[in-house]
N, C-alpha and C positions, 0 to 999 in steps of 0.2 A: 569524571572522577567520582570515586565513592564519597568523598567528603562533601562536595557540592550537593550531590543528590540527597545525602542524608540530612544536611542542614535545611535545604528547601523543603524536604519532606516533613521535618519537625515543625517548621513555620506553617505548613499546610494543615497539619493536624491541629495545631493550636487555633488556627483560624476557624476550622470546622467545629471545634468544641465551643469556642466563644460564640458562635452563631447558632448553637443548638439550644433549644429552650430548656432542656432538662440537664444535659451534661455540663453546661456552663456553670451551674450552681454546685456541682460535685467536686470542683477543683478550687484550690486556694487562688484567688485572683492575683494576689501579689506575687505568688510563686510563678504563675504562668507569665506574668508581665516581665519578671526578672529573667526567666528563662528565654523569653522572646528577644529581649535586648541583647543577651549574651550570644544567642544564636545569630542574631543580625550582625553583630560585630565580627564574629568568625566568618560569616558568609561574605561580608565585605572584604575581609582579608583574602579569602580563597579566590574571589572574583577579580580583585584589583591589585593585590600587593605581591603576588607570587611572580607576576610578570613572565610567565611561561618558563621560568627558570626550573631546570631539573637538577636538584641537588639532594644529597642524602638528608640534609637538615629539613628541607621542605617536605620530602617524602615522609619523614618521621612525624612532623607536625600535622600533615594532612591525615595520616593514619590515626593519630591520637584524636583529632577532631572528629573523624568518621566514627570511631569507637564511642566517643562521648555522645554523639548524636544518636547512634543506635541505642545506647542505654536510655536516652531520653524517650525515644520511640517506645521502647519496651515497657518502661514504667507507665507512661501515659496511656498507651493502648491496653495494657493489662488492666489498669484501673477502669477504663471505659468498658471492657468486657465484663468485669466484675459488677459494674453498675447495671448493665443491660441484661445479662443472662438470667438473673432470678425472675425478671419480668416475663420471660417466655417459659417459666416453669420447668426448666431442665435441671437435672441433677448436676451439682457443681463438683468438679473434681479438684481437689487441693493438690496442686503441682508444686512440690517443694524443690525449686531450682533457683538458679541465680537471680531470676527476675523477681521472685518473691522477696529476696534479701535487699533489693534496691529501694530507694525512695527518691522522690523528686528533689529533695534538698541535697542529697548526696550527689546527684547528677549536676545540680547547679554549682556546687562547690568544685566538682571536677572540671567543669567548663571554666570556672574562675581561674583555676590553676593553668589550664591551657591558654587562656587569654593572656596571662602574665608571660608565658613563653613566647606567644606571638608578639607581644609588645617588645620583648627583648630582641627577637629576631628583626623586627622592623627598625629598632634602634641600631642594630648591628649593620644592616644593609643601607641605612639612611645615608651614611658617609660614602657609600660606594654606588650612588645612583647612576654615575656615568657608566658603570659596568653592567647595569641592569637595563635590558631593552624591553620595551612594551610588547605584549603579545599581539598577534594579528587582530585586526578590527573585524567587526561583523556588521552586516546591514540586514539583519533579519527582517523579513517582510511578511505580512499576512497575505500578500497576493499569491494565490496558488501558482506553482510553477507550470509553465506551458511547455510541452515537448516540442523539440525543434528538428526532429528527423533523425538521420543516421548518426552513429557514433563517429567522432572525428577520426579519420584515417590518414596517416602521413607515413611515407616511406615504403609502402607496399603497393603502390599504384601498378607497377609492372606485374606483381603477383596477381592482383585483381584482374588485370587484362588477360593473363594466361589462364586463370581459373574460369573466367567467363567463357573463354575459348574452349577449354576442356569440357565445360558443362554443355556446350551447344554443338560441338563438333559432330560430324555425321558418322559416328560409330554407334551402331545400333545396340550392341550388347550392353547389359547393365554394368556400370563401372563404379568402383569405390575410389574416392579421392581423399587421401589423408592430408591434414594440415598439422604439422608437428612443431613444437617449440615449448620453451619453459613458460611457467605461469606469468601472466602479465605481458607477454610478448606481442599479443595482438591477434591471436588465432580466431577468437570469437568475432572480433571486429571485422576481420577479413571475410569470414564466412557470412556474417550478417550483411555486409555491403554487397556481396554477390547475391545473396538470397533475396534482397529487396530491389535489385537492379531491374528496371522495366523490361529489359530484354529477357531476363530469366522468368519474370512474372508471366510474360507473353508465351514463352517457349514451353513451359511445363503445364500439364493438366492439373496436377496436384503438387502442392508444396507443403511440407510439414517439418517441424523442428522439435527435437527432443533433447533434453539435457540429462546426462547419465550420472556423473559424479562418482566418487570412490565407493560409496555405499549405495548400491542401486537395488531396485526391486523390479523384477521382470514384469509383473503385472502393472506396476505404475508406469513403466516405460511404454507398454502397449496402450494404456489409457491416454498418455500424452500424445502418442502418435494418432490416436483416434479423436483427439481433442475433447476428452471427457474428464470429468472430475473424479467420479467414482462409479462403481456398479458392482453387482453381486456375481456377474458372469466370471467363470474360471478363466485362468490364463490361456489355456489352449483354445477355447472358444473365441476369446478376444483376438488371438492370433489369426484364427480362421477369418474372422470378420475383417481384420486389417488386410489380409491377403485378398479377400474378395473386393475390398474397396480399391486396392491398387491394381488388380488384374486388368490387363488390357489398356492401361493408361500410362502416359509418360509422366513419371513422378520424380520429384527431387526431395530427398530426405536429408536433413542436416542432423548429425548425431554429435552433440557438443559435449566436450570434456569427458571422453571415454578413457577409462583407466586399465581395462583388461580385455583380452580376447574373449573371455567368458561372457562379458556383457554383450559383445557383438553377437556371439553365437546364440544368446538368449532370444534375440529378436530377428536375426538375419534370415532364418528359415521361413519367415512370413513375408519376405520381400521378393516377389516374383521377377524373373527376368523376362520381360515382355518383348525383348528384342526391338525396342522402339526408342532407345536413347535415354532410358531412365538413369539417374545418377544418385549416388549417396556420398555426401561430404561428411567427413568426421574430423573433429579436432581432438588432439591428445597431447599430453606432455611426455608420453612414454614412447621411445623410439621403436622398441620391438613391436609395439602395437601398430605403429604406422607402417613398418616394413613387412608386416604379416601378409599384406594384400598384394605384394609383388606388382605394384602399379606406381605410376608417377605420383610422387608426393611433393607437397610444398613445405619446405623447411624454412621457418622464419628465423632470421638472425637479428641481432641488435641493430638499432638505427645508427647511421653515421652522424657525424657532427652537425652537418647542415640539416639533416632530417630531424634530429633531436631538437635543434633550435626552432625549427619551424613548428613542430608539435607543441613545444613549450609556449611559444608566443600565442598560438591559437587558444591554448587552455588558459593562459594568464591574462591575455589582453583582447581576445576575440579578433575583431577586425581593426582595432585601434593601433596595434603595433607597439613595440617596446620603446619607452622613453629613452632617448640617447644616453642619458646619464646612468642608466641601469644596464646597458648592453654588455659592457665588459664583465661586471660582476654576475649578471644573469647567465652569460655563457660559461663562466666558471662553475656556477651552480649546476647547470645542465650537464656539464662534463662529468660531474660527480655521479650522475645517475647511470652512467655507463651504457646509454642507449636503450634502456628498458622502457618501453612506452608507458606502462602502468606507473612506474616511479616518476617519470617526467610529467605525466598527467596530474598526479597527486601533488607534486611539488608546485606545478603550475597553478593548480587550484588554491594551494596555500598562499602563494605569493600574489596571486591575482586579487586576493581578498585582504592583503596586508598593507602596511605602511609603505608607500612608494618612495623609500629613501635608501641611499647607498648604505647608510649606517645599519639599518635593519637587515638589508639583504646580505651584508658582509657577516652579520651575526649568524644568519642561516648557513652561509657558506662555511663558517668556522665549525659549526656543529656537524656538517656533512663530512668534514675532513676526518673526524674521529671515528667514522665507521667504514673507512675505505678498505680495511684489512680483513673484512668478513668474507665468507664464501658467498656464492651467488645468491642462494636463498636468504641467508642471514643478512646480506647486504641490502637486498630488496626490502626485507621486513624492517630493517633498521631505518631505511629511508622513509618508508611509510610511517614508522613510529614517530619520526620527526614531525611529520604533518600532524599527528595526534598531539604531540607535546605542545604545539603552538595553536591548538584550537582554543577558542574562548572557553571558560570554565563551564558555561551552560550547555555547550555542545558535546562535551566529553562523555557524560553519562548516556546521552542519546546515541553516540557512536558505539560505546561499549555494549549497549543493550541489543545491538544488532546480532550479537553472539547467541541470542536465544533461538534464532531461527535456523533450521537445518541448512546444510550446504545446498546452494543453488535454489533455495526456496524463492517463490514469487510472493512478495509481501504486499498485502493490501495496505495502502497508505492510511486509509481511515482507521483500520485496525491498529496500526502502529501508533497513530496519534492517540487513540483511546487508551492504549496500554501505557504510553508515556504519562498521560494525565493521571491515570489510576495509580501509577507508581509514586506519584507525588513529587517528581523532580522538575516539573514545569513551573517556573516562578511567575506568579501572576503580576499583571499591571492593570491600571485603571482603564486603558483605552481599548484593550483587546480581550477576547475570550481566551481561555487556555488553549482551545483547539486552534485558534488563529496564530497564537504564539508558536505552538508546536509545528504548524504548517510552515512558518518562517524558518524554524530550525531545520526542517527537511530540505527546504530550498537551499539553505546555506550548505548543508552536507553534500547536496548534489552539485552545487557550484564548485565545491572543493574536490569533486570527483571521489568522495568517500562512499557515496551511495550512487547507484546507477539507475537512471530512468529505464523503465521496462515497457510500460503501456499507458497510453492516455485514454481518458474517457471521452464521451461525445462532446463535452464542453472544452476539450483541449487540455484540461488539467491532468496532471499526472495521477494515475489511479493505482498503478502497481510499480513497485521498485524492487531492486535486487542489490546484493552486495557481492563484490568479486571475492573469489575463494581466498586469495591472499589477504585481503582486507578483513574478511571474516576471521581468518586465523589470527590476525593481529588483534582484533577486538576481543577474541576469546582469551588470548594470551595475557592481555592487559587486564581484562575483567577478572580472570581467575587469580591473577597476582594480587589484585586489590580486594579479593573476596567479594566482588560485586556480583558475580554470577558463578554458580557451580553447575557444570554440565556433567551429568552422570554417564561417563563412558564405561564405568565399572562400579562395583560396590566398594567405595573408598572410605577409609576411616576419616571422620570429620565432615563428611557430606551433610550430616544432619544439622550442622551449625550454619549452613549457608543461608544467606538472606533471600536469595533467589535460586531456585533449583530447577534445572531443565532435565527432564527424564524422557529421552527420545524413544521412539518405537523399537529401535534395534535392541536396546538393552532389556526392554520389557519382554520381547519375544525370545530372547536367548534362553536356553534350557535352564530350568530351575532358578531363573533370575527374578521372575515376577514377584514371588512371595518375599524374596530378600529385598527387592526394591520397596515393596509396601512396608516391610518391617523398618527399613531405614527411614522412610518418609514419616512413619508414625513417631519417630524420635525427634523430628524437626520442629522443635517447640518455638523457635524464634523466626522461622522462615516466613517471609511475607509474600513471596510469589512462587507459584508452582505451575510449570508448564509441563504436562505429562501425557503419556499415552496409556496410563493406567487409570482405573476408575475406582478410587478408594475413598472411604469416608474420612480418613485421616483425623480421627476423633481427638487426638492429643494436641493438635495444633489449633490454638485459640486465636492466633493473631494473623492468619492469612488474609491478604488483601487482594491478591490476583490469583484466580484459579482458571486456567485455560486447559480444557481437556480435548485432546485430539482423538476422541472416541464418540460414539453415539450417545445422545442424552440418556442419563440413567434415571428412569422413572422413579425408582425407590428413593434415590437421593433427592430429587426435585420435590417429591411429595412430602418427605418426612424430615430430611436432614439439611435442607438448604439453610435453615435458620440457625444451625450450629455455629456458623462462622459469622458472628455478628459484626466483625470488623471488615467484612468483604466489600471491595469496591468494584471488582471486575469479575464477572462469571461468564465463561464462554464454553459451549459445546460445539465443536467445529465440524461435526459430521452429521449428515442428514439421516433421519430415519422416518419412514412412513409408519405411523402407529396411532393408537388411540389418544384422545385428548388427555392431557395431564393437568390437574388442578393444583396450583401452588397454594401452600397453606396461608391462612389469614394472618398467621404470626410473622410473615415475611417482613412486615414493617419494622421488626427489630434490626434488620440490616440497615442501620442508621446512616451508613455512608456509601451505600451501593450506588455506583455511577453508571456502569455499563452492564447490560445483560444481553447475551447473544446465544440463542438456542435454536437449533435447526429442527424443530418439531412443533406441533400444535399445542398451545398452552392456554389455559384459562387463568387469568390473574385475579386475585381477590380484590374487593373494594379498597382494601388497605393500601394498595399500590399508590393511591392518590395522596398518601401521607408521606411518601418517600421523597423528600424534598431535594436530595442530592442527585437523583436520577438525571443523567445527561443523554444516554443513548440506549434505546430499547429496540432491539432487532430480534423479532421472534417470527418464525415461519408459520404464521397463523395465530394471531393474538386475539383472544376474546376478552374484552374489557367490560366491566360493570360501570354503570353510571356513577359519577363522583358523588360522595355523600353530601347531603344537604347541609348548608352552613347553619349552625345553631345561633340563636340570638346571643349577642355579646361576644361571639367567637371572632378571632382575628381573621381578616379577609384572606390572608395568605397561608392559612393552616393546611389547606389541601391544594395549594397552587404549586405546580412543578415548574418553578421559575427557571431552573437550569436545564430543562429538557430541550434537546436540540434535534434528536432523531427519534422517530416513532414509526416502526414497521413491523409487520404487515397486519393491520387491524381489520378484523372481520366483522361485518354487519353492525358497526357501531353507530349509535345515534349522536350526531354532533350538535347537541343542544348548546344553547348559549352558556349554560353553566359549565359544560365540558370544555368548550373553547377557551373560556376565561382561565381555565386551569393550565393551559399549555400555550400561552400567547407567544412564547419565545421559540417555539418549534420551527426548525429550518428545513427538515427533511421529513416528509410524511408519505406513507404508503397505505392505501385503504382498499379494501376488497369487499365486494357485495355479490352474494350468490343469487340464485333465482328462487329463493324461498318465497312462495306466493302469499304467505301470511303477512308480509310487510308491504306497505306502499312506499313509494319513493319519498313522499313528504315526511315520513316518519324518521328519515335519516338526517333531516335538517342540513343538507349539504350547503345551503346558502350561507350558513354561519361561518364557513371556512374563509370566505372572502371578507367577511365582516370583521372578524376578530384576529385572524392569524396574519398580522401585518409584517412578520419577519420570515414568513414561509418562502423558501427559495426553490425547493424541489418537491413536486407532487406527482405521485403515481396513483392512478385510479384504475382498478380492474373490476369490471361489473358485468355480470351475466343477466342483468335484468332487462326487461322489455321496454322500460321507460326511456325517453330521450333525456339522457343524463344532463345535457347542457341546459335544459329548461330549469333545472333546480340548482345546479352547481355554480357557485360564483368563485372568482379567482382574485386573490390579493394582487395589487400592483407590484409587489416585491418579487413575484414569481420569475425565476430564471430558467427553470427546467420543468417541462410538463410531459408526462407520458400517459396517454389514454389507451387502455387495452380492453378489447371485447365489449366496449360500450356501444350502445345504440345512440347515434347522433345524426343530425342533418347537416350536410356539409356547409350549407349557408350559415349555420350557427358558428362556424369557425371564425367569423368576424369578431366574436367576443374574445376569442383567444388572440387574434391578430392585433387587437388594440392594446394588449398588455405591453407596457412601456419597457420592461426589462427582460422580456423573454428571449433567451439565446438558444435553447434547445427544445425542439418539439418532436415527439415520437407518437405517431398514430398507428396503432397495431390492431389488426383484425376488428376494425370497427364495423358495426352493422349499420351501413348507410342504405339509402333507398336504392332500389334496382336502377341500373343505368345512371348512377350518380354523376353529377357534374360539379366541379369546383371552380368557381369564378373568384379568384382572389381580388381584393380591392386595393388599389394604390393607396399608400400611406399607412398600411398595416405591416406587421412583422418587420418593423424598422431595425431591430437589433438581432434578428434571428440569424444564427451562424450554422446551425445543424438541423436538418430536416430528414426524418425517416417516415416513409409511408409504406406500410406493410399489410398486404392481404386485405384490400378494401375493394368494394364494388365500384371502383372509380373508372368511368368510361372516358370522360373528357376532363382535361385539366388546362384551363385557359389562362396560363401564366406567362409572364414575360419578365424581362430584367428589372422592371420597376417595382415588382411585387415583393421581392426578397432582396433588397439592395445590398446587404452585407453578408449574404449566404456564403459559407465556406465549404460545406460538405452536404451533398444530397444523396440519400439512399432510397432507392425505389425497389421494393422486394415483393414478389408474388402478386403483381398487378396483372392478373390474367385477362382483364377486360379493357385495359387502357389502350385506346386507339393509337395514340402517339405521344411521345414525350415532347413537350414544347421546345422548339428550336431556340427560341430567344433566351431560354434559361442559360445557355452558354455565354451570353453577353454580360452576365453579372460579373463585374470586375474582380470581386474578391473570391469567386468560386475556384476552388482548387481540386475538387474531386466530385465526379458523378459515378456512383456505383449502382449498377442495374443488375438485379438478380432475379432470374426465373420470370421475367415479364414477357407478355405475348408479342409485343412489337418493339424490339430494341433497335430497329433500323435507324431511327432518328439519332441515336447516340453516335453512330458512325459519321453522320452529317455534322453533328455538333463538333466532334473531334477534328474533322477535316476543315471546317470553317475557321475554328479557333487557331489551328496551326497555320493556316494560310494568312490569318490576320496577325500573326506574330505572337499569339498568346501561348507561351511555352509553359505556363504554370498549371493550366487545367489538365488533369488526368481523367480519362474516361475508361471505366472498367465494366465489362459485361460478363456475367457468370451464368452458365447453363447447368441444369441438374443432370443432363445426360449428354453423352458425346454426340449422339445422333442429332440432337437439336442444334448443337454447335455447327455440325456439318451442314445441316439444312439452312442455317443462318448464312453461312459462307456462300452457299450456292445461290441463295436468294439475292445476296448483295452483288454477286458477280453478274447475275442476270440484269440487274439494274445498271451496272457499270462494269464494263469489261476490264477497266484499268483500276479497279478498286485496290487499295493498298492496305493490307492487313498488318503491315509491319510499322505503322506509324509509332513514333515515340510516345505519343499521348493517348494511344488507344490499345486496350488489352482485352482479350477474350480468354475464358478458361472454363473448365468444368469442375464440378465438385464430386 
């Protein structure tokens, strides 16, 4: 909700000012304290006293609270800008608007007036407490969510069986298989369960998935099919490349959420009919799209009563089952969802996190009755909005914020967290960092089925998420109603007054629209967040906090105008460009509150970056840092200390002196790069200090093209959980140093320059907590490992090990091991033996997958295995081979 977000934002601003050595003395201390108390009172009301009640009186109060909080933001931050901008010697523009007419005392008086109305409201409802029911509880945790596999599917088991049969039946011609049904019915879930089925993984040489959406781009579809982020190649050449990749191979392509025949025709000409059983599955809400192909289609209908109840129980209770006292009222609630899986899942997520009382559940059922007379789409949206109404106050702005992302966008969780923190609506506490609190919020939204898990990282934590189209529609509808977000679908009157403006690529590219978009954005004097595909200086906006550009980094802006937005907290250029080094200006330290900077190009930062104490996340694709300034006599120790810095990537050729390490002692993610410049010796980089000072470091990536043995100088802190060494020269016996790290869970060894005919002899008692191991392109000949060396390993990836004589058979005996993935290795025969032994021993959990880069190599492998054993079985459930 806008009120909660605005109030927390004001408290955040006050806290930042009070902790700033210069700004704190430019405000009246008594005024700030008075404002803080009144904001705290209103925040307590919004959090605890509205009880999830949706009434006109509450909506009016919350709207007034949000407006007063916005006014407080405008007054305070305008004053901050006035204080700082003269210091950077820029011409001051006198903007005579409503902001200039306000003062802090007037804001405090306004909040006093609202406080009186709140007290009257509380008195009014005090006598009716029996009618007010508490909102659902939340158990936000800082523990990152672990992905648990496929989406829950109930009621479509027969459809899945038929779909698997249709995909593998011996009809050689290429076939298109449509799945049709309304939004939220389960089309994508059905397709995903088939796509990930072991039989399908084994059957097809190539599998790929593309999501289309209503507003599609032909080139982007082809890039998705080729598993690329971006490139300069034109659409026709990309199509030819796709055709070449698919030619002669049995492929499965899933085209998810297609809305028109035109979108199909855009890409289908590049899908060859190899007469080998290739298949294309497409999901759509549009019946005439599904019937266009004149083939057997799967039409999904609503779940029946039993299926609905089964799905609800899975979502609300997992394996525990529904308490007997809630069965009757629970079934009444499920009946109101009318068999739509998405509605059932979301309501299940709501009640699974709520008070387990009949009284509370009856209150939910009563609300559902009021929306029974809507049409199908409105009924679904209304059921979903009920789940929003009963969210705790702190989760509401987080859900509304999902509307800034395009339809079907894959959202990086770390980026989402950084944006939430920069927006200022994550309320701090003493025991957790803001990022840990935000991670807990994401976990809660996923548990409630309002955000979808998409992909996990090597450590099992969720790395990417998505939001269902209908839920995104809901977030946008509610956000725009509350003026929380303004999405520019067209040049609309009033857009310039939006606090957060999203300007997508489609409107910028429309004919004659770009200049009009820029003119509109120039007028946005109170906007705090701008997510755009245009690259404009926006000189009239002094108060911007979040600037996210979906374009290539603008050298002119970075070099000269980055300092114009002194209020900025988050700056991101989300497209990569290969170009010359850009030097940021020394005056960038005026960006007093900058927290996150993400730029996909090579940058040289000035020495003044060490003065930017609010920095939390610095991700630059090639960051050149100067040594930190020496501390003057009598100067406070923390003047140049970046106490809040948690992420620092990718630093080039930096000397990690003791002085430098002391400045970043709280960093958790570090990526460092060293080239082969011969003028440096390895000792000059002082890598030993990393282990000595960075005691909170959890993730370290080192890329080095130097000829030195990096492990001779580099030391590791015991806090390290994830380590990636790339292109380094090491001796494998030196891995004992890494194996002794007590908290290491993920180890990636990529293209290491080891000795010729290298042998790795792991030592028992090492790698005691390692869960993920990648060995990629190393001169490894022998690996003498068994089940005692990696006792809790869960995933093993062996890639491009052309000299490895044999994969250790005893690796399969590790009880926790769930996956062995072997790609392009010289002797994968042992993998077949491992799969056979483990299946015979009753181990149904371990999956073994072997990938070849050419079909000829796959056939050669099959022939070799048949020569060894005439009865070899290539159709084992736990063994899969494929080509890329």
